[in-house]
N, C-alpha and C positions, 0 to 999 in steps of 0.2 A: 072239665072235659072239653076238648076242642069240638068245634062244630062238625057234625057228620057230613060227609060228602053225599049229596043227593043222588037218587037213582038216575035221574036224567043226566046230570053232569058227568057221572061215572060212565054212562053209556056213550056220551058224546066224546069223551076223551079217549075212545078206543084207538089203538094203533093199528093201521092196516096190516093185515096178514095174508099170506097166500094159503091156498087150499092145502089141507093136511090129510094124510091117510095113515091110520093107525094099524094097518094090516100087518100081521107077522109075515116075515119073509121066510121062504122055505130054505132049509139048510142045503148047502151045496158042498160036497166034499172037495171038489176041484177048486172052487172059489176059496174055500177055507185054506187049502194047501198053498195056493198062490199068495194069499194074504199073509200067512205065517212066514212063507219064504221071503217075501218082500220085507216083512218086519225084521227078520233076522239079518238080512243083508244091510238094512239101514243101521241096525245096532252095531254090526261088524265095522262099518265105516267110521262110527263115532266113538265106540267104546272098547274095541279090541276083541280078540278071538274068544276069550273066556266068557265074556258077557253074551256074545252071540251064541256060543254053544249052550249056555244056560237057557237063553230064550228059546232055542230050538227044542230043547228037551222039555221045558216047563210049560210052554204055551201051545204046543202043537195041537192039542185037542180041547182047548179052552173056549174058543169062540162059540157063542151060543146064538140061536135065532134072535133077530133084532127087530126093531120097530122103526118105520119110516115116519119122520116128523113132517116132511114136506117142505122144509126150509133149508135143506142142506146145501143149496146153491151158494149160500154166503161163504162156504168153506172152500170154494174153488180157488186153486192156486196157493192154499195154505200149506207150508212145508210141514213135514212130519218127522224131522230130525232135529234134535236139540230142543230148546224151549220153543213153544209154539209162537209164531209171529203174530203180534196183535193181541187184542183182548179176548176174553172167554166169558160166555154165559152158559152155565151148566145147571140144570134143574135136577135135584135129587128128590125122589119120591119114595116115601116109606109106606108100603101097603100093609094093612092089618089082616090080609087074607090068611086064613089058617090052612089053605089047601097046600098039601105037600110038606107041611111043617110038623107032622107027627101029632101026638096028643098032648104035648107039654103045654100048649097054649089054649086048651079047650078042644071040644069035639069039632073037627074040621067040617063035619056035615051039618052041625047044629049051630055053631057059634061063629061061623065065618061070614065075612063080607068082603067087598072089594072097595075099600076106602083109602084114599091117600091122606092118612092121618098125620103124616109128616110131609111137608112141602117146603123145600129150601132151595134158594137160588144163590149159587156162587157166581160172583162177578169179579173177574180179574181185569185190572186196568190195561189199556192198550200198551202202556210203557212198562208194565209189570212192577210199578212202584207201590201199588196199594190194591187191596181186595176187600170185598164185603160178602157176608153170608146173610141173606135175608130169610127169616123164618115167617111163614104165613100161618096164622092160627087156623086150626082145622074147622072151627065153627064160624069162620068169616063168610059173610054173604057176598056172593059174586054173581056175574052173569056167565053162563056157559054158552059160548058162540063159536062158530067155525069148527065144530066137532063132527067127527064121522064115526060110524059104527066100525069098531076094529075088526069085526068078522067079515062084513060085507063091503066096507068102503063107502057105504051110502051116507049122505049128509043127514045129521040128526036135527031135530027141532031145537031151536034156541031155548035155553032155560034161564029165567031171571030170578035174582034174589034167592039163590039156593046156596047151601053150604059148600065151600070149596072142596071139602073132602069127598064129595059125591062125584067129582069130575072123573076120577080113575074108573069107577064102575060104569059111568055113563058112556064115555068115549075113549077109554084107554089112556096110555101115556101121552099121546099126541093131544088129547083134549086138555089134560092138565097143563101141558106146555102152552097151548093157545090161550088158555085162561089166564095164566100168569103173564104172557106177552101182552094181552089186552089190558091187563091191570096195570102193568109197569111201563109199557111203551118201549120195551127193548126186545130184540130178536134173540131167541134161545135155540141154538142149533145142536146143543148137547143135552142129553137127558138119560136118566137111568132109574129103574124101579128095583127096590130091594125089599125082601120079606124078612121075617124075624130071624131065621137061621142064617140068612145072608149077612145081617148086621153082626151077628155073633162071629161068623167066619172072618169078616173084615177086621174086627177088633183083635182077633187072634193074629192076623197077618201083620199088624203093626206092633205086636208084642205087648199089648196092654197099655192102659193110660192111668196115671196117678191123679186122683181127684180129691178135692177138699170137701169135707162135710162139716158144716158149722154146728148143726144140731142133729140129733139122731133121726134117721129115716126109718119109718115103720110102715110097710105097705103090704097088707094081706093079699091084695089083688095080684101083684107081681112077685111077691115073695122077697121083696127087698127089705133087709134089716141091717142097717149100717150104723155103728156108733159114730160119734163126733170124732173127727181126725182125718188122717190121710189114708186113702185106700187105692190099691192098684187093681183095676178092673179089666177083664177081658172075657171073651167068649159070652156065655149066657149071662154071666154077672153084669157085663157091660151092657148087653141088650136090655136086661130088666131095669138097670139104672136109667137108661134112656127112655124106657117106656113108663116109668113110674110117674103117676100124677097125684094120687091120693097122699103119697108120702112126702111131697115137697111143696113149698110155697103155700098158696091158699087152696090147694087141691084142684086147681083148674088147669086147663090146657095151657094157659099163659104161664103158669108156674112150671109146667113141664118144659116149655120152650126155654125158660131161664135156666133150668137144670141141664138141658141139652147144651146150652151155650157154655156152661161150666166145663162140661166134658170136652166139647169141640175146641175150646180155647186151650185146654190142657193138652189135647192131642196135637194141636199146632205147635205148641212149645216143645213137645216131645220130638216131633218129626224134624223141627229145625235144629234142636240141640244135638241130635244124634246124626245129623248130616244126611238124613234120608233123601231130601230133595235134590242132593248132589250126587247120589249113589245110584247108578243105573241098575245094579243087581237088586237093591232094595226096592226100587221103583217098579221093576218088572215083577217082583214077588207080589207087591200090592196090586199091580195090574192084573196078574193072574187070579188073585183072590176076587177082585171086582168082576172080572169076566165070568168066573165060575159061580158067583153068588148073586149076580144082578142081571136083569134084562135091560140091555142097552139100546139106545137109538143107533141107527145105521152108522152115524158119524163117530161112534165110539167102539166099534167092534175091532178096530185096529189097535193092538196094544201099544204100538209105538206112538200113536197119537195121544193115548192116555198118558204115557210117560212124558210126552212133550208138554202136555197141560200141567202136570205136576211140577215139571222143571221150571215152569214160569213162576212158581211160588218161592223158589229158593232164595231170592234176594229181597223179598218183601219183609220190611221191618215188622216185628210183631205188633207194634203200636199202630201200624197202618193196615192191620187185618181186623176189620170190624164185624162183630156179630150183632145183627140188628133184628129186633122183633118188630114186624110190620105194625105200625101204629093203628090201633082200633079202639072203639068204645062199645060198650054193651048196648043192645037194643032195649026198648022199653020193658019188654018182658024178661030180659036177662037170658034168653035162650040162645042167643047168637051175638056175634060182634060184627061191626061194620067199620070200614076204613074211616079214619078221621081226616081232617084237613091236612094234618101233618104228613099223611101218606104221600101227598104230592111232592113234598120236599125230598122224601126218599126216592121217589120216582125220578125226579129231575137230577138228583145226584147220580143215579144209574145211567140215565140217558146222556148226561154230559160228561160221564167218566170222571166225576169229581170225588176226591176223598172226603170223608166225613169226620166230624168231631162231635162227641157226645157232650151234652150239657152237664157239667160237673155239679150243678145245683139242682138237678132233677129230684123231684120229690120221691120219697120211698114208696114203693108199691108192694102190696101184700103178696104179689106173685114173684117178686124179684129175688135174685140170689143175694148173698151177703159178701161184703168185703172181707178178705182174709187178713185179719189184724196181725198175724204172725209173719206174713210174707215181707221180704225185703223189698223196698221200693225199686222198681225197675227204671233205669234211666230212659227207657223207651216208652214208659207208660204214660208220661205226661207230655202234651204237645209243647214243643219249644217255641211255638209262635201262637199268637192269638187266633181263634177260629175266624174263618172267612177273611184272612188277611189277603190283600190284593197286591198284584204286581204293579210296577210302575206303568203309567200310560205310555202307549207306543204311538208313533206318528206314521201315518200311511198317506199315500198320494191317491187321490181319486182320479176318475177318468179325465177330468179337466186339468190335471196337474196340480190342483190345490192340495195343500197339506192339511190333513185332518187328524185329530187325536182320537184314537180308538179307546173304547171303554175298557178299563182294567178288568182282567179276569180273576175271579176268586181262586185262591189256592186250596181252599177247603170249605166244605159246606157245614155250617153250624146247625146241628140237629135241634129241633124244638125239645122242650123239657119232657114232653110226653112220648118221646121216642126212646125206648129202653133197650139196653144191650150192654156190650162190653167189647174191649179190644182183646186180642190174644195176649197182650202184654199185661193185662189186668188179671191177677190171680184172685179169683172169687170162689166162694164156697156155696155148696148146695144148702138152701134154707130148709132143713129137715122138718118133718111133721110127724108127730107120734100118733099112735092109735087113740090116745086120749083127746087129741085135737080134732079127730075126724067125726 
């Protein structure tokens, strides 16, 4: 196991952030009307009358109350027509709150909490040539700083060495964002929170996802029972597949993350193969589902901006879309995990906008998914060049007119062997776990 990052060094590496306010904004019918009208006008200019008419009919009452993150000034001047200009950092937060979810997930009054049990950061490169999805384990110890009370806007006391999944209940969406910003050193202007039924609705919007199961999955807690083989999942079935922990890997949250990466990589292959990223009607349909099923940051209440972000993914090679499990090691008592030294490699790749390459010799982990032995090798699945290959040195002139040779820049970051994950080009299977193993 790599050396754990000390508490003091993690605190010293904080990235400066601005004040954040997690207060819900009051709904305004006039503002909503203007927003939808502007969105439809933009679509009309780039996509034609039929798509504009669809957007007007389908999105008119979709915009929901939003959350201010406090860092939206970085988006000033960003166009909202076509693929978004520049890079994107979007934080997806999955809440395990039962409020408003019916009784299918337990008594909402007795079994609910407000925990961000899923925290994922999507990073799209400035030039739209690569992207990464970083999953942060729910039991990872972090510092909660720069958080405010989402009801009053008052600053909250800093919390140190607490589990990351307590951030949502402590300071709302903006607190989760500031926590990940401080951890990774990147600014995150886009965020959304989704609950159980919202995940089910989103999976219905994309038409379902076909996933591979290597060994039977049996989980009494979520009701997931799947034989080995291929399964097309959507709605509640997809939700419970993403939630299952006892039925996959080693039964830990790390195993659940690997299982979620199997689903998300299959989703990426589906969206690219059916042309969704290039189809305005399909993208607006997904945007509608997202707006109806998620609580968004202010920066994402405009459906055209959501479509613009999705359009930035259309030309990314599947081998350049990496799903990364943030590297951690267990604490002495095994009740939590902490970032390892390899986490800084992931952070630097994000900060420097560098594509990553997984170590093909990484050791098997008890929580990891399995390779699909029946899948045909994808020409995009293997890197065509050695990891961390560098470009030729370039010559520059300094202030005195002297010629100097600049250091070569790496074209990819080779991840250490303890950084687990996969690319979207890798067809992997869920490592099922039966009741006899639990």
